[in-house]
C-alpha positions as CSV (number, residue, x, y, z in Angstrom):
1,M,-60.3,19.8,-1.1
2,K,-57.2,19.1,0.1
3,Q,-54.1,19.4,-1.0
4,V,-51.5,17.2,-1.1
5,L,-47.7,16.9,-1.9
6,I,-46.0,14.1,-2.7
7,I,-42.0,14.6,-2.7
8,K,-40.1,11.7,-4.8
9,L,-38.0,12.5,-6.9
10,G,-35.8,8.9,-7.6
11,A,-34.4,7.1,-8.3
12,L,-36.7,5.7,-11.1
13,G,-38.0,2.5,-8.9
14,D,-38.4,4.0,-5.9
15,V,-41.0,6.3,-8.2
16,I,-42.6,3.6,-9.5
17,R,-43.7,2.3,-6.1
18,T,-44.6,5.3,-5.0
19,T,-47.6,5.4,-7.0
20,P,-49.1,2.9,-5.2
21,L,-50.3,5.4,-2.9
22,L,-52.1,7.1,-5.3
23,R,-54.5,4.9,-5.8
24,V,-55.4,6.2,-1.8
25,L,-55.1,9.7,-0.8
26,D,-57.6,11.8,-0.7
27,G,-57.7,15.6,-2.3
28,E,-55.5,17.1,-4.8
29,I,-52.4,15.8,-5.7
30,T,-48.9,17.6,-6.6
31,W,-46.3,15.1,-7.7
32,V,-42.8,16.5,-7.3
33,T,-40.2,14.5,-8.5
34,S,-36.3,15.0,-11.3
35,T,-36.6,15.4,-14.4
36,L,-36.4,12.0,-15.2
37,A,-38.9,11.0,-14.0
38,L,-41.5,13.1,-14.8
39,P,-42.4,10.7,-18.4
40,L,-43.5,7.3,-15.2
41,L,-45.9,9.8,-14.0
42,R,-47.4,12.5,-16.7
43,K,-50.0,10.5,-17.8
44,S,-51.2,9.6,-14.3
45,P,-55.2,10.2,-13.7
46,F,-54.5,11.2,-9.9
47,I,-51.8,13.9,-10.6
48,R,-53.5,17.4,-10.4
49,T,-50.0,19.0,-10.7
50,L,-46.5,17.2,-11.8
51,L,-43.0,19.5,-11.1
52,A,-39.5,18.7,-11.4
53,V,-37.3,20.2,-8.9
54,D,-34.4,20.7,-10.9
55,Q,-36.4,22.5,-13.7
56,P,-35.7,25.8,-14.0
57,G,-38.0,28.2,-13.1
58,F,-39.1,25.5,-10.1
59,L,-41.4,26.8,-8.0
60,L,-44.4,25.8,-5.5
61,E,-47.4,28.0,-5.8
62,R,-49.2,27.3,-2.9
63,K,-49.5,25.3,0.7
64,Y,-50.1,21.9,1.4
65,D,-52.4,20.2,4.3
66,L,-50.7,17.1,3.6
67,V,-46.7,16.9,2.3
68,I,-44.9,13.0,2.3
69,N,-41.7,13.7,2.0
70,L,-39.7,10.5,0.9
71,E,-36.6,12.3,0.3
72,D,-34.0,12.7,3.1
73,D,-32.1,15.3,1.7
74,I,-31.8,18.5,3.6
75,E,-32.6,20.4,0.3
76,S,-35.9,17.8,0.0
77,A,-37.1,18.2,4.1
78,K,-36.5,22.0,3.2
79,L,-38.9,22.4,0.4
80,A,-41.6,19.9,2.8
81,S,-40.8,22.2,5.7
82,A,-41.6,25.4,3.7
83,A,-44.6,23.7,1.5
84,A,-46.6,22.2,4.9
85,T,-49.6,24.4,6.2
86,G,-51.0,20.8,8.2
87,T,-49.3,17.5,8.9
88,I,-45.1,16.9,7.0
89,V,-44.3,13.1,6.8
90,G,-41.3,12.1,6.5
91,P,-37.8,14.3,7.1
92,Y,-38.5,18.0,7.3
93,L,-36.5,20.7,9.1
94,T,-35.6,21.0,12.6
95,G,-33.0,23.8,12.7
96,A,-30.0,23.4,10.0
97,A,-31.2,19.3,11.0
98,V,-33.0,17.1,9.4
99,T,-35.3,15.2,10.9
100,Y,-37.9,13.0,10.2
101,D,-41.4,12.4,11.9
102,E,-42.5,9.2,14.2
103,S,-44.8,7.4,11.6
104,S,-42.7,7.4,8.9
105,S,-39.6,6.3,11.2
106,E,-40.1,2.2,10.5
107,W,-38.5,3.1,6.8
108,F,-36.5,6.6,7.7
109,D,-34.7,4.7,10.8
110,M,-33.8,2.5,7.6
111,S,-32.5,5.4,5.5
112,L,-29.4,7.4,5.4
113,S,-30.9,10.1,7.6
114,S,-31.4,7.6,10.3
115,R,-31.0,8.7,13.8
116,Y,-29.4,6.0,14.9
117,G,-26.6,5.9,12.6
118,R,-25.5,4.0,9.1
119,K,-24.6,1.2,10.7
120,Q,-27.2,-0.1,13.0
121,A,-29.6,1.7,10.1
122,D,-28.4,-1.5,7.9
123,A,-29.1,-3.5,10.5
124,L,-32.1,-2.4,11.2
125,K,-33.1,-2.9,7.4
126,M,-31.3,-6.8,7.4
127,R,-34.0,-7.2,10.4
128,N,-37.0,-5.4,8.6
129,R,-39.2,-8.4,6.6
130,K,-42.4,-5.4,5.9
131,T,-42.7,-4.1,2.1
132,Y,-42.2,-0.3,0.7
133,Q,-45.3,0.1,0.4
134,E,-47.3,-1.1,3.6
135,M,-43.6,0.8,6.0
136,I,-44.8,4.3,3.4
137,F,-49.0,3.1,3.9
138,S,-49.1,2.8,7.4
139,A,-46.6,6.4,7.9
140,L,-49.9,7.5,6.8
141,G,-52.5,5.2,8.7
142,M,-53.6,3.3,5.3
143,T,-53.2,-0.9,5.1
144,F,-50.9,-1.8,2.1
145,R,-54.2,-4.0,0.4
146,G,-51.8,-4.8,-2.3
147,E,-52.4,-1.3,-4.7
148,D,-50.6,-2.0,-8.1
149,P,-48.3,0.5,-9.4
150,V,-50.1,3.7,-11.5
151,L,-47.9,3.2,-14.7
152,N,-49.3,4.7,-17.7
153,L,-46.9,4.9,-20.8
154,P,-48.0,5.8,-25.0
155,L,-45.9,1.8,-25.4
156,Q,-45.7,0.6,-28.9
157,K,-45.0,-2.6,-28.5
158,V,-47.3,-6.2,-28.4
159,P,-46.1,-9.3,-26.1
160,V,-44.3,-11.9,-27.6
161,P,-45.5,-14.8,-25.9
162,G,-41.9,-17.2,-24.8
163,L,-40.0,-13.6,-25.3
164,I,-37.4,-13.4,-21.7
165,G,-35.8,-10.2,-21.8
166,I,-32.8,-9.8,-19.2
167,E,-31.0,-7.5,-17.9
168,E,-27.8,-7.5,-17.3
169,R,-26.5,-4.1,-16.4
170,A,-26.7,-2.6,-12.9
171,G,-26.0,1.1,-11.9
172,G,-23.4,2.8,-11.0
173,V,-25.0,3.4,-7.3
174,W,-24.5,-0.4,-6.4
175,P,-22.0,-2.1,-8.3
176,N,-23.3,-5.7,-6.0
177,K,-26.1,-5.8,-8.2
178,R,-23.6,-7.8,-10.7
179,W,-24.3,-11.1,-11.8
180,N,-21.9,-12.7,-14.1
181,R,-23.6,-15.6,-15.4
182,Y,-27.3,-13.5,-17.9
183,V,-25.1,-15.6,-21.1
184,E,-25.2,-18.6,-19.5
185,L,-28.3,-18.5,-18.5
186,A,-30.0,-17.3,-21.7
187,G,-28.1,-19.9,-23.5
188,R,-30.3,-22.0,-20.7
189,L,-33.1,-21.8,-21.4
190,E,-33.1,-20.9,-25.2
191,A,-32.3,-24.8,-25.6
192,R,-35.3,-24.9,-23.2
193,G,-36.4,-23.3,-26.9
194,Y,-37.0,-19.3,-25.5
195,R,-36.5,-16.2,-26.6
196,T,-34.1,-14.3,-25.6
197,K,-33.1,-10.8,-25.5
198,F,-31.0,-8.4,-23.5
199,F,-32.2,-5.0,-23.3
200,K,-29.4,-1.8,-24.2
201,Q,-29.9,1.5,-23.6
202,R,-32.6,3.4,-24.8
203,E,-32.9,7.2,-25.4
204,S,-35.8,7.3,-23.2
205,V,-37.1,5.7,-20.2
206,I,-40.3,5.1,-22.0
207,D,-38.3,3.3,-25.5
208,Y,-37.0,1.0,-22.8
209,A,-39.4,0.3,-20.5
210,D,-41.5,-0.9,-24.6
211,D,-38.6,-3.2,-24.5
212,I,-39.7,-4.4,-21.4
213,N,-43.2,-4.1,-22.3
214,E,-42.3,-6.9,-26.1
215,C,-41.6,-9.6,-23.2
216,E,-43.0,-11.9,-21.3
217,F,-40.7,-12.8,-18.8
218,V,-38.2,-10.5,-17.6
219,I,-34.8,-11.8,-15.6
220,C,-32.8,-9.0,-14.1
221,G,-31.5,-7.8,-10.5
222,D,-33.1,-5.1,-8.5
223,T,-32.8,-2.7,-10.8
224,L,-35.4,-0.5,-12.9
225,A,-36.0,-3.5,-15.3
226,M,-37.7,-4.9,-11.8
227,H,-40.1,-2.1,-10.7
228,V,-41.4,-1.8,-14.9
229,A,-41.6,-5.4,-15.3
230,L,-44.1,-5.5,-12.1
231,A,-45.8,-2.7,-13.0
232,L,-46.6,-3.5,-16.8
233,G,-47.9,-7.1,-14.8
234,K,-45.0,-9.3,-16.0
235,R,-43.5,-12.5,-14.1
236,V,-40.0,-11.2,-13.3
237,V,-37.1,-13.3,-11.9
238,A,-35.1,-10.7,-9.7
239,L,-31.5,-12.0,-8.2
240,F,-31.3,-10.5,-4.7
241,T,-27.3,-10.0,-3.5
242,C,-26.8,-6.7,-1.9
243,T,-30.1,-5.6,-0.9
244,S,-33.3,-5.8,1.1
245,P,-35.6,-9.0,-1.3
246,Y,-37.7,-8.0,2.4
247,E,-38.8,-4.4,0.8
248,I,-40.4,-5.7,-2.1
249,Y,-43.6,-6.5,-2.6
250,G,-44.6,-9.1,-5.9
251,Y,-47.9,-8.7,-6.5
252,G,-48.4,-12.2,-7.5
253,R,-45.8,-12.8,-10.0
254,L,-42.2,-12.5,-8.9
255,G,-39.6,-15.4,-7.9
256,K,-36.5,-13.7,-5.9
257,V,-33.2,-15.4,-6.2
258,V,-31.5,-14.2,-2.6
259,S,-27.8,-14.6,-3.1
260,P,-26.0,-16.8,0.2
261,L,-23.1,-13.5,0.8
262,L,-26.2,-11.3,0.6
263,D,-25.2,-11.0,5.2
264,R,-21.8,-10.1,4.3
265,Y,-22.1,-7.5,1.0
266,F,-25.7,-5.7,2.2
267,Y,-26.0,-2.7,0.9
268,Q,-21.5,-2.3,-0.1
269,R,-21.1,0.2,-1.7
270,E,-17.6,-0.5,-2.4
271,Y,-17.1,-3.5,-6.0
272,F,-16.3,-7.1,-4.8
273,P,-16.1,-9.0,-7.1
274,E,-17.9,-12.3,-5.1
275,P,-21.1,-11.3,-5.2
276,A,-20.9,-12.0,-9.2
277,N,-20.8,-14.8,-9.0
278,A,-22.3,-16.7,-5.6
279,I,-25.6,-17.7,-7.3
280,A,-25.8,-20.8,-9.0
281,T,-27.3,-20.4,-12.7
282,A,-29.1,-23.3,-12.0
283,D,-30.8,-21.8,-8.5
284,V,-31.9,-19.2,-11.5
285,E,-33.0,-21.4,-13.9
286,D,-35.1,-23.5,-11.6
287,C,-36.4,-20.4,-10.2
288,F,-38.1,-18.9,-13.8
289,Q,-39.5,-22.3,-14.2
290,T,-41.5,-21.9,-10.9
291,I,-42.8,-19.2,-12.2
292,A,-43.1,-19.6,-15.8
293,G,-44.9,-22.3,-14.9
294,C,-47.4,-20.8,-12.4
295,S,-50.4,-18.6,-12.6
296,G,-51.1,-18.4,-9.5
297,E,-50.0,-16.1,-6.4
298,V,-46.2,-16.8,-5.8
299,R,-43.8,-16.7,-2.6
300,M,-41.2,-18.1,-2.8
301,M,-37.1,-17.8,-2.1
302,A,-35.3,-19.6,-3.9
303,E,-31.5,-19.4,-2.2
304,G,-28.4,-19.0,-4.7
305,S,-25.0,-21.4,-4.0
306,E,-22.3,-20.5,-4.9
307,G,-19.9,-22.7,-7.5
């Protein structure tokens, strides 16, 4: 049987949006990830072997006919090169340098390992209109047809009709994802008769996903909450303040509110206060009303405004 290795360590949302590949790959699949991501993949019926690269004793005991490396750091490239007997899709080592194959260039030309450098990579990312899944499937010679993520989690909470989950936090890597008006938005939505719930820090990603599963709707930034909610079939409103809205495939249940300052702060890692206030609360409320009232495919882009 064909042996396939996937190397995808993080971030957790990126791990989730990579799982549609599992539905189309042929062969016996080994997935190398990080310890943090293990709970998201452990119950997958498609993965034969699941390993965490950061755990003691990590070792690949075989070679692979196909290696799919979706990380661009040197250690992942080294692992891909050492594990492959056949095709490598994604970054690998050429001498001491990280390079990537032509089939995956559409994605990795926009990455930190881009052959064009950071400035041109960000310019390519700004012009891109394809989703992550489209590009990764294409790198493997396949066509993405809306395959769902694979997220089999031991969830306990029952969804509550009309409950809106709100994630107001953003990680430290992209501080400009923060938006300052979630409390104001919650007040407006509660005045319409909805209940709201702000997500809190949980001990495990499973508990966090269970909190999301309890909600009928989720409002958040381009964060883990968005990816989990989409994978769980929730209707979602996501705010894009500094990252690409086009890379995200919405599965017919995602409304995107895009900051009018997106171009100015696109993938800026330094914090600026302006993005946090650039989207008007009314724009997010309007987008939510559209998503809440829609039972079919959602193809919308609501532009935010200052003030």
